Biopython code that builds the backbone (N, CA, C, O; Angstrom):
import numpy as np
from Bio.PDB.StructureBuilder import StructureBuilder

atoms = [
    (1, "MET", "N", (-25.034, -50.624, 17.410)),
    (1, "MET", "CA", (-23.808, -49.916, 17.726)),
    (1, "MET", "C", (-23.294, -48.965, 16.626)),
    (1, "MET", "O", (-23.452, -49.259, 15.441)),
    (2, "ASP", "N", (-22.703, -47.872, 16.993)),
    (2, "ASP", "CA", (-22.155, -46.821, 16.043)),
    (2, "ASP", "C", (-20.707, -47.088, 15.832)),
    (2, "ASP", "O", (-19.859, -46.528, 16.526)),
    (3, "ALA", "N", (-20.416, -47.899, 14.925)),
    (3, "ALA", "CA", (-19.000, -48.282, 14.557)),
    (3, "ALA", "C", (-18.437, -47.160, 13.641)),
    (3, "ALA", "O", (-18.999, -46.769, 12.618)),
    (4, "GLY", "N", (-17.223, -46.672, 14.145)),
    (4, "GLY", "CA", (-16.529, -45.735, 13.291)),
    (4, "GLY", "C", (-17.095, -44.312, 13.545)),
    (4, "GLY", "O", (-16.599, -43.435, 12.838)),
    (5, "TRP", "N", (-18.011, -43.947, 14.397)),
    (5, "TRP", "CA", (-18.516, -42.662, 14.594)),
    (5, "TRP", "C", (-18.200, -42.236, 16.032)),
    (5, "TRP", "O", (-18.520, -42.958, 16.976)),
    (6, "GLU", "N", (-17.615, -41.148, 16.188)),
    (6, "GLU", "CA", (-17.189, -40.601, 17.340)),
    (6, "GLU", "C", (-17.491, -39.048, 17.309)),
    (6, "GLU", "O", (-17.186, -38.305, 16.376)),
    (7, "GLU", "N", (-18.106, -38.691, 18.414)),
    (7, "GLU", "CA", (-18.559, -37.395, 18.650)),
    (7, "GLU", "C", (-17.686, -36.661, 19.930)),
    (7, "GLU", "O", (-17.452, -37.179, 21.022)),
    (8, "TYR", "N", (-17.326, -35.468, 19.522)),
    (8, "TYR", "CA", (-16.547, -34.751, 20.526)),
    (8, "TYR", "C", (-16.892, -33.198, 20.462)),
    (8, "TYR", "O", (-17.430, -32.757, 19.446)),
    (9, "TYR", "N", (-16.619, -32.445, 21.431)),
    (9, "TYR", "CA", (-16.759, -31.106, 21.498)),
    (9, "TYR", "C", (-15.385, -30.377, 21.582)),
    (9, "TYR", "O", (-14.508, -30.802, 22.335)),
    (10, "ASP", "N", (-15.217, -29.348, 20.855)),
    (10, "ASP", "CA", (-14.044, -28.499, 21.030)),
    (10, "ASP", "C", (-14.436, -27.225, 21.561)),
    (10, "ASP", "O", (-15.073, -26.411, 20.894)),
    (11, "TYR", "N", (-14.052, -27.023, 22.804)),
    (11, "TYR", "CA", (-14.397, -25.714, 23.574)),
    (11, "TYR", "C", (-13.477, -24.741, 23.348)),
    (11, "TYR", "O", (-12.290, -25.039, 23.474)),
    (12, "ILE", "N", (-13.843, -23.435, 22.984)),
    (12, "ILE", "CA", (-12.911, -22.261, 22.883)),
    (12, "ILE", "C", (-13.292, -21.305, 23.844)),
    (12, "ILE", "O", (-14.414, -20.803, 23.762)),
    (13, "PHE", "N", (-12.469, -20.964, 24.796)),
    (13, "PHE", "CA", (-12.667, -20.071, 25.791)),
    (13, "PHE", "C", (-12.070, -18.658, 25.302)),
    (13, "PHE", "O", (-10.997, -18.568, 24.705)),
    (14, "PRO", "N", (-12.896, -17.563, 25.629)),
    (14, "PRO", "CA", (-12.440, -16.276, 25.122)),
    (14, "PRO", "C", (-11.144, -15.763, 25.886)),
    (14, "PRO", "O", (-10.300, -15.103, 25.281)),
    (15, "MET", "N", (-11.009, -16.081, 27.220)),
    (15, "MET", "CA", (-9.963, -15.719, 27.797)),
    (15, "MET", "C", (-8.591, -16.598, 27.649)),
    (15, "MET", "O", (-7.554, -16.367, 28.271)),
    (16, "ASP", "N", (-8.748, -17.431, 26.901)),
    (16, "ASP", "CA", (-7.588, -18.467, 26.604)),
    (16, "ASP", "C", (-6.657, -17.660, 25.518)),
    (16, "ASP", "O", (-7.109, -17.391, 24.404)),
    (17, "SER", "N", (-5.466, -17.331, 25.873)),
    (17, "SER", "CA", (-4.697, -16.480, 24.922)),
    (17, "SER", "C", (-3.881, -17.426, 23.896)),
    (17, "SER", "O", (-3.249, -16.931, 22.963)),
    (18, "THR", "N", (-3.926, -18.599, 24.091)),
    (18, "THR", "CA", (-3.221, -19.476, 23.186)),
    (18, "THR", "C", (-3.956, -19.836, 21.920)),
    (18, "THR", "O", (-3.358, -20.246, 20.925)),
    (19, "THR", "N", (-5.235, -19.680, 21.972)),
    (19, "THR", "CA", (-6.011, -20.026, 20.807)),
    (19, "THR", "C", (-6.508, -18.611, 20.311)),
    (19, "THR", "O", (-7.175, -17.834, 20.992)),
    (20, "GLU", "N", (-6.096, -18.410, 19.072)),
    (20, "GLU", "CA", (-6.535, -17.172, 18.307)),
    (20, "GLU", "C", (-7.527, -17.508, 17.260)),
    (20, "GLU", "O", (-7.331, -18.430, 16.467)),
    (21, "GLN", "N", (-8.547, -16.800, 17.249)),
    (21, "GLN", "CA", (-9.613, -17.200, 16.210)),
    (21, "GLN", "C", (-9.116, -16.736, 14.878)),
    (21, "GLN", "O", (-8.670, -15.607, 14.679)),
    (22, "PRO", "N", (-9.227, -17.724, 13.937)),
    (22, "PRO", "CA", (-8.717, -17.510, 12.615)),
    (22, "PRO", "C", (-9.413, -16.556, 11.806)),
    (22, "PRO", "O", (-8.819, -15.893, 10.956)),
    (23, "GLN", "N", (-10.669, -16.449, 12.028)),
    (23, "GLN", "CA", (-11.376, -15.376, 11.268)),
    (23, "GLN", "C", (-11.000, -13.982, 11.752)),
    (23, "GLN", "O", (-11.002, -13.088, 10.906)),
    (24, "LEU", "N", (-10.697, -13.705, 12.932)),
    (24, "LEU", "CA", (-10.334, -12.403, 13.372)),
    (24, "LEU", "C", (-9.004, -12.122, 12.961)),
    (24, "LEU", "O", (-8.679, -10.949, 12.780)),
    (25, "LYS", "N", (-8.091, -13.164, 12.768)),
    (25, "LYS", "CA", (-6.730, -12.894, 12.232)),
    (25, "LYS", "C", (-6.857, -12.457, 10.689)),
    (25, "LYS", "O", (-6.126, -11.591, 10.208)),
    (26, "LEU", "N", (-7.802, -13.099, 9.992)),
    (26, "LEU", "CA", (-7.906, -12.928, 8.611)),
    (26, "LEU", "C", (-8.466, -11.388, 8.411)),
    (26, "LEU", "O", (-7.998, -10.632, 7.560)),
    (27, "LEU", "N", (-9.312, -11.101, 9.126)),
    (27, "LEU", "CA", (-9.941, -9.760, 9.135)),
    (27, "LEU", "C", (-8.877, -8.619, 9.532)),
    (27, "LEU", "O", (-8.913, -7.499, 9.023)),
    (28, "ALA", "N", (-7.993, -8.988, 10.427)),
    (28, "ALA", "CA", (-7.020, -7.948, 10.762)),
    (28, "ALA", "C", (-5.897, -7.857, 9.628)),
    (28, "ALA", "O", (-5.330, -6.793, 9.379)),
    (29, "MET", "N", (-5.632, -8.991, 8.995)),
    (29, "MET", "CA", (-4.800, -8.896, 7.975)),
    (29, "MET", "C", (-5.311, -8.232, 6.743)),
    (29, "MET", "O", (-4.559, -7.481, 6.121)),
    (30, "ALA", "N", (-6.587, -8.460, 6.323)),
    (30, "ALA", "CA", (-7.196, -7.730, 5.312)),
    (30, "ALA", "C", (-7.238, -6.209, 5.690)),
    (30, "ALA", "O", (-7.022, -5.431, 4.761)),
    (31, "HIS", "N", (-7.467, -5.722, 6.829)),
    (31, "HIS", "CA", (-7.503, -4.359, 7.191)),
    (31, "HIS", "C", (-6.122, -3.690, 7.013)),
    (31, "HIS", "O", (-5.955, -2.585, 6.496)),
    (32, "ARG", "N", (-5.166, -4.481, 7.496)),
    (32, "ARG", "CA", (-3.681, -4.093, 7.381)),
    (32, "ARG", "C", (-3.455, -3.767, 5.826)),
    (32, "ARG", "O", (-3.015, -2.694, 5.413)),
    (33, "TRP", "N", (-3.823, -4.852, 5.035)),
    (33, "TRP", "CA", (-3.600, -4.654, 3.597)),
    (33, "TRP", "C", (-4.206, -3.483, 2.891)),
    (33, "TRP", "O", (-3.647, -2.781, 2.048)),
    (34, "LYS", "N", (-5.395, -3.369, 3.339)),
    (34, "LYS", "CA", (-6.026, -2.172, 2.819)),
    (34, "LYS", "C", (-5.476, -0.797, 3.095)),
    (34, "LYS", "O", (-5.471, 0.095, 2.247)),
    (35, "MET", "N", (-5.010, -0.668, 4.331)),
    (35, "MET", "CA", (-4.371, 0.529, 4.909)),
    (35, "MET", "C", (-3.037, 0.617, 4.050)),
    (35, "MET", "O", (-2.770, 1.700, 3.529)),
    (36, "GLN", "N", (-2.263, -0.368, 3.891)),
    (36, "GLN", "CA", (-0.934, -0.212, 3.000)),
    (36, "GLN", "C", (-1.427, 0.262, 1.484)),
    (36, "GLN", "O", (-0.854, 1.177, 0.893)),
    (37, "LYS", "N", (-2.335, -0.323, 1.030)),
    (37, "LYS", "CA", (-2.705, 0.052, -0.278)),
    (37, "LYS", "C", (-3.150, 1.424, -0.438)),
    (37, "LYS", "O", (-2.829, 2.058, -1.442)),
    (38, "GLU", "N", (-3.902, 1.952, 0.525)),
    (38, "GLU", "CA", (-4.339, 3.313, 0.517)),
    (38, "GLU", "C", (-3.012, 4.261, 0.774)),
    (38, "GLU", "O", (-2.924, 5.326, 0.163)),
    (39, "SER", "N", (-2.077, 3.884, 1.611)),
    (39, "SER", "CA", (-1.033, 4.721, 1.750)),
    (39, "SER", "C", (-0.122, 4.758, 0.578)),
    (39, "SER", "O", (0.444, 5.816, 0.304)),
    (40, "ARG", "N", (0.084, 3.591, -0.203)),
    (40, "ARG", "CA", (0.831, 3.531, -1.347)),
    (40, "ARG", "C", (0.146, 4.335, -2.386)),
    (40, "ARG", "O", (0.833, 4.960, -3.193)),
    (41, "ALA", "N", (-1.148, 4.374, -2.439)),
    (41, "ALA", "CA", (-1.885, 5.218, -3.586)),
    (41, "ALA", "C", (-1.600, 6.615, -3.255)),
    (41, "ALA", "O", (-1.184, 7.368, -4.135)),
    (42, "ALA", "N", (-1.801, 7.048, -1.980)),
    (42, "ALA", "CA", (-1.525, 8.432, -1.623)),
    (42, "ALA", "C", (-0.154, 8.892, -1.943)),
    (42, "ALA", "O", (-0.002, 10.005, -2.448)),
    (43, "ALA", "N", (0.936, 8.061, -1.670)),
    (43, "ALA", "CA", (2.290, 8.268, -1.880)),
    (43, "ALA", "C", (2.559, 8.512, -3.411)),
    (43, "ALA", "O", (3.302, 9.397, -3.838)),
    (44, "THR", "N", (1.843, 7.591, -4.199)),
    (44, "THR", "CA", (2.011, 7.742, -5.647)),
    (44, "THR", "C", (1.283, 8.938, -6.254)),
    (44, "THR", "O", (1.702, 9.510, -7.260)),
    (45, "ALA", "N", (0.231, 9.274, -5.635)),
    (45, "ALA", "CA", (-0.571, 10.689, -6.178)),
    (45, "ALA", "C", (0.338, 11.843, -5.752)),
    (45, "ALA", "O", (0.506, 12.779, -6.533)),
    (46, "ALA", "N", (0.976, 11.825, -4.467)),
    (46, "ALA", "CA", (1.869, 12.888, -4.100)),
    (46, "ALA", "C", (2.958, 13.070, -5.044)),
    (46, "ALA", "O", (3.221, 14.215, -5.410)),
    (47, "ALA", "N", (3.728, 11.927, -5.552)),
    (47, "ALA", "CA", (4.725, 11.953, -6.312)),
    (47, "ALA", "C", (4.336, 12.395, -7.819)),
    (47, "ALA", "O", (5.134, 13.019, -8.520)),
    (48, "ALA", "N", (3.201, 12.068, -8.208)),
    (48, "ALA", "CA", (2.618, 12.408, -9.565)),
    (48, "ALA", "C", (2.523, 14.026, -9.469)),
    (48, "ALA", "O", (3.061, 14.770, -10.288)),
    (49, "ASP", "N", (1.720, 14.491, -8.289)),
    (49, "ASP", "CA", (1.618, 15.836, -8.110)),
    (49, "ASP", "C", (2.798, 16.638, -8.150)),
    (49, "ASP", "O", (2.774, 17.739, -8.700)),
    (50, "ALA", "N", (3.850, 16.172, -7.603)),
    (50, "ALA", "CA", (5.112, 16.920, -7.488)),
    (50, "ALA", "C", (5.810, 16.944, -8.865)),
    (50, "ALA", "O", (6.496, 17.906, -9.208)),
    (51, "ALA", "N", (5.623, 15.894, -9.620)),
    (51, "ALA", "CA", (6.263, 15.772, -10.969)),
    (51, "ALA", "C", (5.491, 16.768, -11.919)),
    (51, "ALA", "O", (6.114, 17.490, -12.698)),
    (52, "ALA", "N", (4.128, 16.783, -11.831)),
    (52, "ALA", "CA", (3.319, 17.739, -12.590)),
    (52, "ALA", "C", (3.781, 19.292, -12.281)),
    (52, "ALA", "O", (3.972, 20.112, -13.179)),
    (53, "THR", "N", (3.931, 19.572, -10.875)),
    (53, "THR", "CA", (4.374, 20.852, -10.566)),
    (53, "THR", "C", (5.570, 21.191, -11.074)),
    (53, "THR", "O", (5.681, 22.298, -11.600)),
    (54, "ALA", "N", (6.635, 20.339, -11.015)),
    (54, "ALA", "CA", (7.928, 20.625, -11.556)),
    (54, "ALA", "C", (7.853, 20.831, -12.983)),
    (54, "ALA", "O", (8.544, 21.720, -13.482)),
    (55, "ALA", "N", (7.076, 20.097, -13.722)),
    (55, "ALA", "CA", (6.954, 20.276, -15.183)),
    (55, "ALA", "C", (6.336, 21.576, -15.589)),
    (55, "ALA", "O", (6.752, 22.231, -16.544)),
    (56, "ALA", "N", (5.345, 21.923, -14.845)),
    (56, "ALA", "CA", (4.663, 23.187, -14.984)),
    (56, "ALA", "C", (5.623, 24.513, -14.744)),
    (56, "ALA", "O", (5.522, 25.579, -15.352)),
    (57, "GLU", "N", (6.499, 24.215, -13.797)),
    (57, "GLU", "CA", (7.484, 25.344, -13.558)),
    (57, "GLU", "C", (8.430, 25.465, -14.674)),
    (57, "GLU", "O", (8.842, 26.578, -15.003)),
    (58, "VAL", "N", (8.803, 24.398, -15.277)),
    (58, "VAL", "CA", (9.667, 24.434, -16.378)),
    (58, "VAL", "C", (9.026, 24.950, -17.591)),
    (58, "VAL", "O", (9.672, 25.691, -18.331)),
    (59, "VAL", "N", (7.788, 24.622, -17.872)),
    (59, "VAL", "CA", (7.090, 25.283, -19.010)),
    (59, "VAL", "C", (6.914, 26.824, -18.788)),
    (59, "VAL", "O", (7.036, 27.601, -19.735)),
    (60, "SER", "N", (6.630, 27.245, -17.535)),
    (60, "SER", "CA", (6.359, 28.548, -17.221)),
    (60, "SER", "C", (7.593, 29.484, -17.263)),
    (60, "SER", "O", (7.461, 30.703, -17.370)),
    (61, "SER", "N", (8.729, 28.904, -17.180)),
    (61, "SER", "CA", (9.994, 29.544, -17.188)),
    (61, "SER", "C", (10.427, 29.832, -18.638)),
    (61, "SER", "O", (11.422, 30.521, -18.866)),
    (62, "GLY", "N", (9.675, 29.300, -19.612)),
    (62, "GLY", "CA", (9.998, 29.571, -21.085)),
    (62, "GLY", "C", (10.970, 28.510, -21.541)),
    (62, "GLY", "O", (11.279, 28.578, -22.731)),
    (63, "GLU", "N", (11.498, 27.566, -20.844)),
    (63, "GLU", "CA", (12.488, 26.636, -21.487)),
    (63, "GLU", "C", (11.823, 25.557, -21.979)),
    (63, "GLU", "O", (10.791, 25.209, -21.404)),
    (64, "SER", "N", (12.255, 24.891, -23.040)),
    (64, "SER", "CA", (11.766, 23.596, -23.457)),
    (64, "SER", "C", (12.330, 22.491, -22.710)),
    (64, "SER", "O", (13.259, 22.710, -21.932)),
    (65, "GLU", "N", (11.886, 21.384, -22.861)),
    (65, "GLU", "CA", (12.345, 20.116, -21.928)),
    (65, "GLU", "C", (13.827, 19.915, -22.392)),
    (65, "GLU", "O", (14.664, 19.682, -21.520)),
    (66, "GLY", "N", (14.194, 19.986, -23.653)),
    (66, "GLY", "CA", (15.417, 19.799, -24.180)),
    (66, "GLY", "C", (16.370, 20.828, -23.599)),
    (66, "GLY", "O", (17.419, 20.434, -23.090)),
    (67, "GLU", "N", (16.094, 22.035, -23.639)),
    (67, "GLU", "CA", (16.918, 22.952, -23.069)),
    (67, "GLU", "C", (17.209, 22.888, -21.644)),
    (67, "GLU", "O", (18.301, 23.186, -21.161)),
    (68, "SER", "N", (16.117, 22.456, -20.939)),
    (68, "SER", "CA", (16.274, 22.196, -19.550)),
    (68, "SER", "C", (17.327, 20.998, -19.327)),
    (68, "SER", "O", (18.221, 21.048, -18.483)),
    (69, "ALA", "N", (17.117, 19.994, -20.133)),
    (69, "ALA", "CA", (18.039, 18.740, -19.973)),
    (69, "ALA", "C", (19.464, 19.242, -20.309)),
    (69, "ALA", "O", (20.387, 18.921, -19.560)),
    (70, "ARG", "N", (19.678, 19.971, -21.336)),
    (70, "ARG", "CA", (20.985, 20.306, -21.552)),
    (70, "ARG", "C", (21.635, 21.139, -20.635)),
    (70, "ARG", "O", (22.856, 21.117, -20.479)),
    (71, "ARG", "N", (20.715, 22.024, -19.894)),
    (71, "ARG", "CA", (21.400, 22.860, -19.030)),
    (71, "ARG", "C", (21.694, 22.141, -17.736)),
    (71, "ARG", "O", (22.599, 22.554, -17.011)),
    (72, "SER", "N", (20.971, 21.077, -17.410)),
    (72, "SER", "CA", (21.275, 20.220, -16.275)),
    (72, "SER", "C", (22.512, 19.390, -16.516)),
    (72, "SER", "O", (23.251, 19.047, -15.593)),
    (73, "ALA", "N", (22.736, 19.047, -17.891)),
    (73, "ALA", "CA", (23.913, 18.293, -18.268)),
    (73, "ALA", "C", (25.090, 19.089, -18.297)),
    (73, "ALA", "O", (26.163, 18.517, -18.486)),
    (74, "GLY", "N", (25.052, 20.479, -18.118)),
    (74, "GLY", "CA", (26.264, 21.330, -18.294)),
    (74, "GLY", "C", (26.568, 21.837, -19.595)),
    (74, "GLY", "O", (27.685, 22.329, -19.750)),
    (75, "GLU", "N", (25.680, 21.800, -20.667)),
    (75, "GLU", "CA", (25.744, 22.253, -21.868)),
    (75, "GLU", "C", (25.326, 23.710, -22.083)),
    (75, "GLU", "O", (24.347, 24.050, -21.419)),
    (76, "SER", "N", (25.843, 24.594, -22.837)),
    (76, "SER", "CA", (25.306, 25.832, -23.012)),
    (76, "SER", "C", (24.065, 25.900, -24.022)),
    (76, "SER", "O", (23.996, 25.132, -24.982)),
    (77, "VAL", "N", (23.233, 26.723, -23.787)),
    (77, "VAL", "CA", (22.037, 26.765, -24.561)),
    (77, "VAL", "C", (22.048, 27.712, -25.613)),
    (77, "VAL", "O", (21.066, 27.833, -26.346)),
]
sb = StructureBuilder()
sb.init_structure("model")
sb.init_model(0)
sb.init_chain("A")
sb.init_seg("    ")
for serial, (resi, resn, name, xyz) in enumerate(atoms, 1):
    if name == "N":
        sb.init_residue(resn, " ", resi, " ")
    sb.init_atom(name, np.array(xyz, "f"), 0.0, 1.0, " ", f" {name:<3s}", serial, name[0])
structure = sb.get_structure()
């Protein structure tokens, strides 16, 4: 006799909406994380590009950064 041994089958039906397969949920979460990471990287790159463009405009206008800061603070140059 098999004392302490019980065998059972756990059936998973594809049309059963109450059981969500955990591996698919994990893959969906990983995909969502990757998309968020890529969008944050693109936003950071766009912000850095805008800052570089603004810095280039200041340099091309002939002002130093100190003069630009004083002018924005309301002091005369």
